[in-house]
N, C-alpha and C positions, 0 to 999 in steps of 0.2 A: 886626602885624599883623592885631589882633582889627578895625583899622579897611578892612582888606584884602580879611578875606577876605570868603565869599558870606555872604550875612547866610540867617538860620536855620539856620546852622552848630553844630556840637556839637566842642568844644576839649579833650581831656582832659590837663591843664595836673598835672604836674610837678613841686614845688621841692626845687630841689637843693638850695640853699642862700641863705638870707640875709642871713649875716654873716659873715666866716671865722670868730670866737669863738661861735660858736654850734653846737652842737652837733644833730647829728638830735633828732626830735621834744622838744627844747626851747623851753617855750613862751615864754624869753625873748623869742622871734623874732616872734613873733605881734604883736605891735606895729608893726612892719616891714612881715610879709606881709600885713596888714591894711589900712593906707597904701595900696598896690601895688593889692590886690584888688579897693578903692574905687575906687579910678581905671577898673581896667580896666571895671570889673562897669556902670558910669558907661555907657561903648563897648558893652557887652554889653549890657546893657537896650536902648542907643538902637537896635541894629541885630538885637534879634529870638535874640540867642548865648546857648548853654549854656557855662557855664564848667563843669568837670566836675573837682573835684581829686583826682589820683592817688597814689596812696600807693605807693612804692617805695623799694625797699632802701638802707638806706644812704643816702636824702634826706633834707631837712631832712622834709618830707612823709612820714617814712614807717612808720608807724603807719593804720589808719585813723581813730585814735583823734582826732588828729591834728587829720584832713579833719573829723571831727565839731564838732572844739573851735572851728576856723576859721570851718566852717557857722553854728555857733549864735551866733557871737557875730556875722558877717553876717547873721543870715536875710533874705538873701535869694534870691528867685522864680527867679535865673539860675543860682546858683550851686547845686552837688550832687556828689555823693564817683561814682567806680568803685571797684566792688569789686572787686577782684585775689586773685583765691582762691593764686595763686602767690606776692605779697608780703605777704601775711597770713603764709601757712605759713609761711617765709623768716623775717621778723621775729619773729613771737610761734610763730601755730600753734599758740594755745591755747584753748578755749574757742569756736568758731565763734558758737554761740549767740547770749552776749551779745555779743559784736561785730556779727556783722550785725543787733543788736537794734537797737543804740545807731547803727547808719547807717542804717536805713534810711527815719526822715524825707527822708533827704538822697539814696536810690542813684537813678541817673538809670542806671544802665548796669554790669553785671556781666562779667565776663572772668574764666574758668574753664580750666584744666588742672592735667593730674596735676603729681604733685612729689614726691620724692623726697632725704630729710635726704643730702646726698654734698658731700662738698671740690672735686667737680671741677665743680659749680657757681656759679653766676654768686654772687661776694663768697665763694666759698669755704664755704658753707653748704647750699642744693640748688639740684636741676637743675630744668628743667620739660620735662616727659614728657607723651606724649598722655594722655586722662582713663584710659584704663584701667590706666594705672603711677601708681599713686597712692601713695601714701604715708597722707593726712590722708587723710577720711572724707567725700568728696563726694558720698556719698547723703544725707549730715545739711546739708549746704549748699544742694545742690537742695531739699531737701523742704522746708526752712526757709525756703528764696526764694521757694516756690510757694506754701503756705500764706500766709505773712503780713506778704510783702514784693512782690513781686509785683502788677500789678498784668493786667499785659497780657506775655508775649512776643512782642516785635513781631520778633527777627530773631535765628535761630539761627545761628551758621556755624560749621560742622564741616570744615572746610580738613583741618587737622591734628590735628585729634582735639577741637580746641580749643572753647570755646562763647564767642561773643560775644551777653547779654541783654542789647537795652533795652528799660529800663523807660519806659513811657507818664505 
């Protein structure tokens, strides 16, 4: 795929699994992921493609800390992180300030939505809701992002009252 998409693209990568025996967030899978990412990033560098790690509930890269761990290890300019408010809330939902601080050096994109704890949601954990229906404090998140992380808000999409912020 990386060889055929348009040069200069951005790819959000959610790593679902690295091996059958390795559970979500287990650092034992780092070497496997790094081996693949090194090859992918060689292609990305040559084609000016940004590869953004996307943390996803029940995936191997489940927590934003997992994505940070990979970014720190690889230290590649074409590798970054998407902060997804829903997945942060569904997986952890604690200490957003610390999470954003840790993610900040690698943050390239932000995806926010409202959410509430509910067995009717994805993974029987939480629902995705409009921004004004929220159990976690989105104002703390957006305030922190504006103050210390985002250099420039390039795009805000408000189709479902969901915001996607792209960081320059």
